[in-house]
N, C-alpha and C positions, 0 to 999 in steps of 0.2 A: 504449439505452446499451450493450447487449451487443455489437451489430454494429459501430457506428462507432468504437469505442475504439481498435482496432488501427490503422485508417487515420488517426485523429487523432494517434496517437503517431508514425506515419511522417511525417505532414505537419509536426508540430512539430519533428522532428529534421532536417528539410530546410529550415527557415527560419533566417534569420540571428539572429533574436531570438524570445523566447517571447511578446512583447507582442502581435504581430499575431494569432496564433491565439487568444490569450486574449480579445482584443477581439471577434473574430469569434464566439466562443462566447457572450460576454455579449450581443452584439447579437441573436444567435439566441434566447437566453433571453428577452430583452425581447420579441421577436416572438411567442414561444410564450406568454408571459404575456398579451399582447394578445389572442391567439386564445382563451385560456381565459377572459379577462375578458368579451369581447363575444360569445363563441360561444353560439348558441342552438340548435344542432343537434348530434347525436351525431357526425357526420362532422367538424365543425370542432373539437369537443373532443378527438376522437381524434387529429386532425392536430396540435393544440396539444401534446398529451402526447408524440407522437412527436418533434416538434421540441424539446420540452423535454428528452427523453432524449438526443438528439443533442448539444444544447448542454451538457448536464451532462457528457457524455463528454468534450467538448473541455475544459471548465473543469477537470475532475478530472485528466485526463491531463497537460495542460500545467501546471496548478498544482502537481502533485506533482513534475514534472520541474524546474520553476522552484525549488521548495523545495530539491531536491537540489543544483541549481546554486549556490544561495545559501549553504547550510549546509555542504555537503561530506559526505564519507563518515564522518568521525570523529564528528560529533554528530548524524547523521541520525536515530538512534533517539529522542533527546529531542525533536527537531523533530516527528517523527511522533506522539509522545505529545501534544504541544500541538495538533497537527492533529486527533487523535482526540478530545481534550477539547473543542475548538471545535465539531467535528461533533456531539458528544453534546449540548452546550449548545444548538446550533441546533435539533436535533430536539426538545429539551425546551421551549425558549422559543418557537419558531415557532408551534405550535398554541395556546399560551397567549396570545401577543400577538394572533394571528388571532381567537381567540374574544372577547377583550376589545374589540378594535377593531370587530369585527362587531356585538357587542351594543350598543356605544355610538354608532357612526357609520354602520353599514350595510355593504352588500356592496362597493360600489366603494371605500370607504375602505381595505379590506383590500388590494385590488390597488394602491391608491395608495401604501401603505406598501411593497409589493413593488417597484414602479417606483422608489421613492426609494432602496431598497437597491441595486438594479441600477445606477442612475445613479451612486451613490456608488462602487460597485465599478469602473465604467468610468473615473471620474475618477482613482481610485487607480492603475489600470493605465496611464493616460496619463502620470502623473508618476513611474511606476516607473523606476528605474535598475537595470538588471540587473548582476549581478556581473561577467560577462565584459566588458560595456561599460565599467563603472567601472574595471576592472583595466587596460584600455588607457590611460585617462587618468592613472591613478595612476602607472603605470610611466613615462609620458612626463614627468610632473611631478617625479618623484623622480630622474630621470636627469640628471646634471650636463651642462652644455653641452659641456665638453671630452671627454665620453664618446662623443659622436656621431662616427662615422667621417668622415674627410675625404673629399672627392671623389676624391682620388687613391687612397685606400685602399678605396673602396667596392667596387671589383671584387674586391679580394683578400678582403674580408669575405664577400662572397656566394659566391665560388668556392672558398673554403677549406672542405673538408668537415670535419665534427666527427669526430674519432677516437673510436670507442667505447672505453670503459674495458674493460680485459681482464676485470675482475671481473664486469661486466654480462653477459658472455657465458656465465657459469656458470649452470647451471639451478638454481633454488631448488627443493628437494624439496617445499616446501609449495605452490609455484605450478604446477610441472610434473608433479605426481603421481609424484614419485620417479624421473623419467627420469634416466638417467646423463648425466654431463657429457661434453663433447666436441662435435665438429661434428655437426649434425643429419644424419640419413640422407636419402637421396634420396626415400624413401617419405614421410618426415616433411615434407619440403619440399613434396611434391606435395599431401599432406593439408592443409597450412597454406594453400597457394595455392587449393585448392578451397574451403576454409572462408571465405577472404576474398571469394570470388565469390558465396557464398550470401547470400540476404537475411538481415538481422539477426534477423528474427523466427524464422527456421528455426534459426539457431545458438543463439538464446536458448532455444528449446523443446527443443534437444538436451541441455540441462543438467538432470540429475536433481535438482540442488539447487534450480533455479528451479521445476521442476515440483512439487517438494515444497512450496515456498512458495506457489505458486498453488493447490495443493490445500488447503493450510491456510487460505488466504484464502477459497476457496469454501465450505469447511465452516464457518468462522467466520461468514460472512455468512448462511449457512443457519440456524445456531443462533440468531443474533440476530433475524432476521426471522421465524423460526417463531413467535415469541411475538406478532408483530403480528396474525397471523390467528387465534390461539387464546386468548390470555390475556384480552382484553376479554370474549369470549363466556363463558369459563370463570368469571370472577369475577361476571358478571351472573347466570349460572344457579346458581352455588354460593352466593354471598353476597348476591345481589339488589342489587348495586351499580349505580349509574347510570353514565352516560358519564363524569362527572367522576371518580368513584372508579376507573373502568377506566383513565382516563388517568393518574391520580396513582400507580397501582401501578407504572408504568414508572419512577418515581423510584428504586425499589430497584435497577433495572438500570443506571441512568445515574449515580448518585452515585459508584460505585467508579471511574468514569472520571476523577475528580479526581486520582488518583495516576498517571494514564497518563504524564505527562512524567517522573515519577520512574522508572517501569518502563523507559521508553525510555532514560533516562540510564544506568541500571544495565546494560541490554543493550548499550549502546555500550562499557561498561567491561569486562563479563564475557562478552559474546557472547550471541546470541539463542537458542541451542539449548535450554537447560534452562528458560528462561522460557516459550517456546512449548510445550514438552512438558509442563511442569507445569500450564500453563493448561488444556490439553485433558484431562489426567488428572484434575485436580481438578474439572473441569466435569462429568465423568461421574457420580460419586455424587450430586452436587447435583441433577442432572436426574432420576436414579432416584428420589430421595426425594420428588420432586413428586407421585408417585402416592399418597402418604399424606395429601395435602390432599383431603379428600372431602366435608366437610360444613361448615355454617355455625357457627362458634364463634370466640371471640377467640383461642384458642390456635392454631386452624387458620389464621387470618389472619396471626398473628405468624409461624407456620412458613413460610407462603408468602412473606412479605416477606423473611425471613431467607434462605431458599433462593435467591430472586431476587437478593438482594444478593451472595451468594457466587458465583452464576452470572455476574453482572456483573463481579465481581472476577477470576474466572478468565478471562473473555474479554478483560479489560483486560491481563492478562499476555501475551496473544497478539498483540493488535492492533499496537502500536508495533513490537515486534521483527520481526513478519512483514512489515510495511510497509517497514521499513528493510532487510530481507533482500534485497529486489529490487535496491536500490542496491548492496549488497555483491556480489551475483552479477555484475552488469554490470561493476563495477570490477575484480573478480577476473579476468573474461574479458579485459578490456582490458589488464590487467597481464601476463597470460599470452601474449597475442597482440597486441602494440601495432599500432594501425591497423586492427584487425579490423572496427570499425564506422565507419571513416572519420573525417573531421575533426570532424563534429558529434556523434559518438557514437550510442548507441541507448537513452539513458535514458528518453526519452518513449515509445518503442516498448515498452520493458519495463513501464512503468507503464500502457501501453495494455492489455497482457496482464493486468496486475494488476486493472485496472478491469473487464475482461471476466470474470475469475474472480469478482470481487465481485458484478457484476451477475447472473452465473449463480447465485450463492448466494442473492441476493434473489429470484430466480425459483423456485429449488428449495425454499427453506425454507418459505414459506407454503403451497405446494402440498403438500409432504410432510406438514407438521404438520396442515394442515387435513383432508387425506384420511384420515390415520391416526386422528386424533381422531374424525372423523365415523363411521368404520367400526369402530374397536376401542376408543375411549375415551381419556380424558386420560392414564391411567396407561401404556397401551401407547405412546402418542405420546412420553411422557417417556423411557421406557427405550430406545426406538428412536433418539432423538436422543443419548442417553447412549452407546449402542453406537457410533454414528458418531463421536462425540467421542473415545472411548477408542481406536478403531482408528486415527484420524488421528494420535495421539501417536506411533505407531511410525515412520512415514516422517519426521516432523519430528525425532524423536530421532536418526535415522540421517543425514539430509542437511542439516538446517538449520545454517547456519554452516560448511558443508563436510562432506565425508564423515567420519563419526565416527572411522574408523580412520586418518585422515591425520595427526593429531598424533603417533600412535604410530610411524608410518613415518618422520615427520620426526625424531623423537627417536632412532630407531635409526640413521638416516643420519648425524645429527650425532655420535653415539657412534662410528660407524665412522670418520668423518673425523678425529675428535680422538684416536683410539687410536694408540699408538706403532706404528711400522712393524713392529717385531719382536714385537708383542704376541701374535700368533697362532702364532708359531713355538714 
């Protein structure tokens, strides 16, 4: 999933619709599931897992780009909140259903349920009507017949250039980083021409705001997946719990995701900066306090559940705003430089980078937590993750939602523009 995500984003941005790459990803997922179902050798199982990762990259990247196309920038935070809630419910319900079906109907029944879900998803993709496709038909249906240009006027309509509004030529301090008004210089034109020729991935990665968002995504994935490798072993060795208890303890992490849509809606209204920063800051003391869970008692079990709940709540503050931040970065760049990413945009490529960061976090988190716990113990693992979370709060506070000093410069520019001409005399 780490390697093909960027290519999947490029491919999705160069297709006319999102449906085709989504269907390819689902077919590949079905093939990977077949390999895992019938595979009897290590090579076949490894091949199935690799194909599963590639198909997951396609579905994730194109699915997120399709979500942005459908919802738009204004409500993307709330939509990402629902997506995070669905993902958490899937992680919670999937093993539960798999265990129940396996116990009652056997091995192949579990894969039969999986094939049914993939088939249902393929059917839904086939009947999907994308927003940009529906918009074409809506515009044609709403346009009166007498509004269509006559044959004699067709040439005039196509040849008549649209005169730009004089106000649109003025640079917005919030968009152009406080550049002065007036005609752009020759160096600025050369820089813009060079930027238009660069691959979209390069121009995206040149944004410190995007890099801060990708770093936050990588750290968030690391924090979440670090418990996958350590928490079941810890509760078994400390409390003597079985696999059932080790699985149920993750409920404390998942339940706070129920408020994820609300967090996303609030971030749409008030901006993502302080939600993301607060999530990483609040996560740090909760992780540090995990070191005080040391022995088997009711109070210790209650303490562990409470700390995991607040860790889940703090990560919920981060997920939806960070996911939506990718959209805001791409939209801001396209507003600043219209046509920078061509007619199809670069939304899928941006979310390809997002998925690469998430996949990198899922790789780093278990390895980090497992190695530190094995060599230095549970307490050291907890405070090392807390340090990572606290440090991450600084770049997110500075760059998430745009450079933190930009509103101040915009306010100063507005005050200068609104001041009387003789005010300084």
